[in-house]
C-alpha positions as CSV (number, residue, x, y, z in Angstrom):
1,M,151.6,180.4,168.0
2,V,149.8,182.9,166.1
3,G,146.3,181.3,164.5
4,L,144.6,178.8,167.1
5,G,142.1,177.4,164.7
6,R,141.6,173.7,163.5
7,M,145.4,172.9,163.3
8,G,146.9,175.9,165.4
9,G,145.2,175.6,168.8
10,G,145.3,171.7,168.6
11,M,149.0,172.1,168.0
12,R,148.8,174.3,171.3
13,D,147.7,171.8,173.0
14,R,149.9,169.1,172.1
15,L,152.9,171.1,173.2
16,R,151.6,171.7,176.5
17,A,151.0,168.5,176.9
18,G,154.9,167.8,175.7
19,G,156.4,169.8,177.9
20,V,156.5,173.1,175.6
21,E,155.7,176.3,177.2
22,V,153.4,178.2,174.6
23,T,151.8,181.4,174.4
24,G,149.0,181.9,171.8
25,Y,147.4,184.5,170.0
26,D,143.8,184.3,168.1
27,R,141.1,187.4,167.5
28,D,138.7,184.9,169.3
29,P,138.8,186.0,172.8
30,Q,137.9,182.3,173.8
31,A,140.7,181.1,172.4
32,T,143.6,183.7,172.8
33,D,145.8,184.0,175.6
34,V,146.7,187.6,174.7
35,E,145.2,190.2,173.1
36,S,147.5,191.3,170.4
37,L,150.4,190.5,168.6
38,E,152.2,193.5,170.4
39,A,150.8,191.4,173.6
40,L,152.2,187.8,172.5
41,V,155.8,189.1,171.4
42,A,156.1,191.2,174.7
43,A,155.1,187.6,176.8
44,L,157.7,185.6,175.1
45,P,161.0,185.7,176.4
46,A,164.0,186.6,174.2
47,P,165.3,185.1,171.9
48,R,161.9,184.4,170.6
49,A,160.1,181.8,168.6
50,V,156.9,182.5,166.8
51,W,154.9,179.9,164.8
52,V,152.6,181.5,162.3
53,M,149.3,179.3,161.6
54,V,147.0,181.1,159.7
55,P,145.7,181.1,155.6
56,A,148.5,181.0,153.1
57,G,149.1,184.3,151.1
58,A,148.0,187.6,151.9
59,V,147.2,187.0,155.6
60,T,150.3,185.2,156.3
61,S,151.9,187.9,154.6
62,G,150.5,190.2,156.8
63,V,151.1,188.6,159.8
64,V,155.0,188.1,159.0
65,D,155.0,191.7,158.0
66,E,153.5,192.5,162.0
67,L,156.4,190.6,163.4
68,A,159.1,192.2,161.5
69,R,157.9,195.1,163.0
70,L,157.8,193.7,166.5
71,L,160.6,191.1,166.7
72,E,164.2,191.7,167.7
73,P,167.3,190.5,166.4
74,G,167.7,186.6,166.9
75,D,164.0,185.8,167.3
76,L,162.8,183.4,164.8
77,V,159.6,182.9,163.0
78,V,158.4,179.3,161.5
79,D,155.6,179.3,158.8
80,G,153.1,176.6,159.3
81,G,150.8,177.1,157.0
82,N,150.4,175.7,153.5
83,T,152.3,178.8,152.3
84,K,153.5,178.8,148.6
85,W,157.2,177.9,148.6
86,T,158.5,180.6,146.9
87,D,156.9,183.1,149.5
88,D,159.2,181.2,151.6
89,E,161.8,183.1,150.3
90,V,160.4,186.3,150.1
91,H,159.9,186.2,153.9
92,A,163.0,185.0,154.9
93,R,164.8,187.7,153.2
94,Q,162.1,190.0,154.7
95,L,163.1,189.0,157.8
96,H,166.6,188.8,157.6
97,E,166.5,192.4,157.1
98,V,165.9,193.2,160.4
99,G,168.1,189.9,162.0
100,V,165.3,187.6,162.7
101,R,165.7,184.2,161.8
102,F,162.7,182.2,159.2
103,V,161.8,178.4,159.4
104,D,159.2,176.9,156.7
105,C,157.1,173.9,157.9
106,G,154.6,171.7,155.8
107,V,152.4,170.3,158.7
108,S,150.3,167.1,158.1
109,G,147.9,165.5,160.1
110,G,144.7,167.2,160.3
111,V,142.2,167.6,163.2
112,W,143.7,164.0,164.3
113,G,147.1,165.6,165.1
114,R,146.7,167.1,168.9
115,E,146.3,163.1,169.4
116,A,148.1,161.2,167.0
117,G,150.7,163.7,166.1
118,Y,151.6,165.6,163.1
119,G,153.8,165.1,160.3
120,L,156.6,167.7,159.5
121,M,158.7,168.8,156.5
122,C,161.1,171.5,157.3
123,G,163.0,174.0,155.4
124,G,165.8,176.3,156.5
125,D,169.3,176.8,158.1
126,A,170.4,173.6,160.0
127,A,171.3,175.8,163.0
128,D,167.5,177.4,162.9
129,V,166.1,174.1,162.6
130,E,168.1,172.4,165.6
131,R,167.1,175.1,167.6
132,L,163.5,174.1,167.1
133,L,164.0,170.4,167.8
134,P,162.4,170.0,170.9
135,V,159.2,171.8,169.4
136,F,159.0,169.5,166.6
137,D,159.5,166.4,168.5
138,A,156.5,167.5,171.2
139,L,154.5,168.0,167.7
140,R,155.2,164.9,165.8
141,P,153.8,161.0,166.5
142,E,155.6,159.0,168.5
143,G,158.6,156.6,167.5
144,P,161.3,157.2,165.3
145,R,162.2,161.1,164.8
146,E,162.4,160.2,161.0
147,E,158.9,158.4,160.7
148,G,157.2,161.8,161.4
149,Y,159.7,164.6,160.7
150,V,162.2,165.7,158.0
151,H,164.5,168.8,157.4
152,A,164.5,169.0,154.0
153,G,166.4,171.1,152.9
154,A,166.8,175.0,152.8
155,V,163.9,177.8,153.2
156,G,161.5,176.8,151.0
157,A,161.9,172.9,150.9
158,G,159.5,172.4,153.6
159,H,156.4,173.6,151.9
160,Y,157.7,172.3,148.4
161,A,157.5,168.7,150.5
162,K,154.4,169.5,151.9
163,M,153.0,170.7,148.3
164,V,154.0,167.6,146.5
165,H,152.8,165.3,150.2
166,N,149.0,167.1,149.4
167,G,149.2,166.3,145.5
168,I,149.9,162.5,146.5
169,E,146.5,162.7,148.8
170,Y,144.6,164.0,146.1
171,G,145.4,161.0,143.4
172,L,145.0,158.7,146.9
173,M,141.7,159.7,147.9
174,Q,140.5,160.1,144.1
175,A,141.4,156.4,143.9
176,Y,139.4,155.6,146.7
177,A,136.4,157.9,145.4
178,E,136.2,156.3,141.9
179,G,136.1,152.7,143.5
180,F,133.5,154.1,145.8
181,E,131.1,155.3,142.5
182,L,132.0,151.9,140.3
183,L,131.1,149.6,143.4
184,R,127.5,151.7,143.9
185,A,127.2,151.4,140.0
186,K,126.8,147.7,139.9
187,D,123.5,145.7,141.6
188,L,125.6,143.0,142.5
189,I,126.9,144.9,145.0
190,T,124.8,145.2,148.2
191,D,127.4,146.3,150.5
192,E,129.6,149.2,149.3
193,A,131.0,150.3,152.8
194,G,131.2,146.4,153.9
195,C,133.6,146.4,150.9
196,F,135.7,149.0,152.0
197,Q,135.7,147.9,155.7
198,A,136.9,144.3,154.4
199,W,139.9,145.9,152.8
200,T,141.5,148.0,155.8
201,R,143.6,144.6,157.1
202,G,145.4,142.4,155.2
203,T,145.0,144.1,151.7
204,V,147.5,146.4,149.7
205,V,145.2,149.0,149.3
206,R,144.7,149.5,153.5
207,S,145.8,152.9,154.7
208,W,144.6,155.6,157.2
209,L,142.4,157.3,154.6
210,L,140.8,154.3,154.0
211,D,139.8,153.9,157.1
212,L,138.5,157.5,157.8
213,L,136.7,156.7,154.3
214,V,134.8,153.7,156.4
215,R,134.4,156.0,159.1
216,A,132.7,158.5,156.8
217,L,130.4,155.5,155.0
218,D,129.7,154.2,159.0
219,S,127.9,157.7,159.5
220,D,126.3,158.2,156.1
221,P,126.0,154.9,153.6
222,D,125.1,156.6,150.8
223,L,126.3,160.3,151.7
224,E,123.5,161.7,151.3
225,R,123.9,164.3,153.8
226,I,126.8,165.7,151.6
227,T,127.1,167.2,148.1
228,G,130.1,166.0,145.6
229,Y,131.2,169.8,145.7
230,V,135.0,169.4,146.3
231,D,137.3,172.8,147.0
232,D,140.9,172.7,146.9
233,S,143.7,174.5,148.8
234,G,145.8,175.5,145.7
235,E,148.7,172.8,146.9
236,G,147.2,170.1,144.1
237,R,147.3,173.1,141.5
238,W,150.9,174.2,142.7
239,T,152.2,170.7,142.3
240,V,150.9,170.1,138.6
241,Q,152.4,173.3,137.9
242,E,155.9,171.9,139.2
243,A,155.3,169.1,137.0
244,V,154.9,171.1,134.2
245,E,157.5,173.4,134.9
246,N,160.4,170.1,135.8
247,G,158.7,167.9,132.9
248,V,157.5,165.3,135.3
249,P,154.9,163.1,134.1
250,A,151.7,163.5,137.1
251,P,149.1,162.0,135.2
252,V,147.1,160.6,138.5
253,M,147.7,164.1,140.2
254,S,146.4,166.2,137.4
255,A,143.5,163.8,136.8
256,S,142.3,164.4,140.7
257,L,143.0,168.0,140.3
258,F,140.7,168.0,137.2
259,A,138.1,166.2,139.1
260,R,137.7,168.5,141.7
261,F,137.0,171.2,139.0
262,T,134.5,169.0,137.9
263,S,132.7,168.5,140.9
264,R,131.9,172.0,141.0
265,Q,129.7,171.6,137.8
266,D,128.0,168.0,138.2
267,D,127.6,166.5,141.4
268,S,128.8,162.7,142.0
269,P,129.3,159.9,144.5
270,A,133.0,159.9,143.4
271,M,133.0,163.4,144.6
272,K,130.9,162.9,147.5
273,A,133.3,160.5,148.9
274,V,136.2,162.8,148.1
275,A,134.3,165.6,150.2
276,A,133.6,162.9,153.2
277,L,137.6,162.1,153.2
278,R,138.7,165.5,153.5
279,N,136.0,166.1,156.2
280,Q,136.6,163.3,158.3
281,F,140.6,163.5,158.3
282,G,140.9,167.3,158.5
283,G,137.7,169.2,159.7
284,H,137.1,170.8,156.1
285,A,133.9,171.8,155.5
286,V,131.0,169.8,153.4
287,H,128.2,171.6,151.2
288,E,124.9,170.2,152.5
289,A,123.3,172.8,149.4
290,G,124.4,174.3,146.1
291,P,128.1,174.9,145.7
292,S,129.7,178.6,147.1
293,S,133.3,179.8,146.7
294,G,134.7,182.3,149.2
295,G,138.2,184.3,148.8
296,G,139.8,187.7,149.0
297,D,143.2,189.0,149.4
298,L,144.2,192.0,151.7
299,G,144.6,195.6,150.1
300,D,147.9,196.1,152.0
301,A,150.0,193.9,154.3
302,T,147.6,194.2,156.8
303,T,144.5,195.0,156.2
304,D,141.8,193.0,154.2
305,R,139.8,195.5,151.6
306,S,136.4,192.8,152.0
307,T,136.2,192.8,155.8
308,G,138.4,195.6,157.1
309,R,140.0,193.4,159.4
310,S,144.0,193.6,160.1
311,A,146.3,190.7,159.7
312,E,146.0,190.2,163.3
313,D,142.0,189.9,162.8
314,A,142.7,187.3,161.1
315,A,145.3,185.3,162.4
316,H,142.7,182.9,164.2
317,A,141.4,181.6,160.7
318,G,142.4,179.3,158.5
319,P,141.8,175.5,157.5
320,T,143.2,172.5,159.1
321,S,147.0,172.9,157.5
322,G,147.0,176.5,157.9
323,G,145.9,177.0,154.2
324,G,144.1,179.6,152.1
325,E,140.8,177.5,152.0
326,V,137.1,179.1,153.1
327,D,135.3,177.5,155.9
328,H,132.0,177.5,153.7
329,T,130.1,176.5,157.4
330,A,131.3,179.8,159.3
């Protein structure tokens, strides 16, 4: 496992609890099992399976570059981050040139996945996916396999499915958030949190996200400790772009994405609720003061111009789902 942050670390723990032997690499000396990617590869018996769980984009590409140099024919790489599905095709071709197989896997479950299990959406050749089934079975929630795992199609299909999943997630969170603001707008309502809690059983709007919003409101009823500034990981944008490209009406997903952009201009109770939800299910950072943003890319495949860190150094980083968001509390 390359990258032992909020998701990768929890996944390593769950795999080990499920009887799967795991060696992890992370630049954090408190988290890592080995000191380098080279040492990671040397520690694994062939044929190897290496799961990459780092921020999407340049960091993931840099790690894939390093693994293409280090791995041997017959080895297999899994990209479990929030990579854009078109990048999967590039990585698969690159690894194929050196005889290394590739599977992409969208992962959902956030910081709760360690105990509850992770929803998995995989893309790749059937034989490669079959080879990884013991790993997928250890990671997914208990119960029928088809309720927590899918082989969605060829390379790229897993991340495409995860992209759509996150687009839906955007819309659901925005609906709850707008409901929260509407309840607050009416003096007639004196217990907004109680209203949400009353919906958690027996109603058609009950869901895990609703439970998490109730949890957030229980600890901060007015959401006074955070601002309404809400980041986006990129997948919401990709979902809307795909809707446009394919002529699919997606007004709810589009509106929820634009609402996040609005949150960076004006604070609002609705966007505070979205920020609280993201913190609850994914451990994403909340902003206690003015908004900030971050980013950066690698000057080449392995080195970040802004920090000078190698792809290995960055491998420990990464938000809950392995995407490209910046943790503003770091």
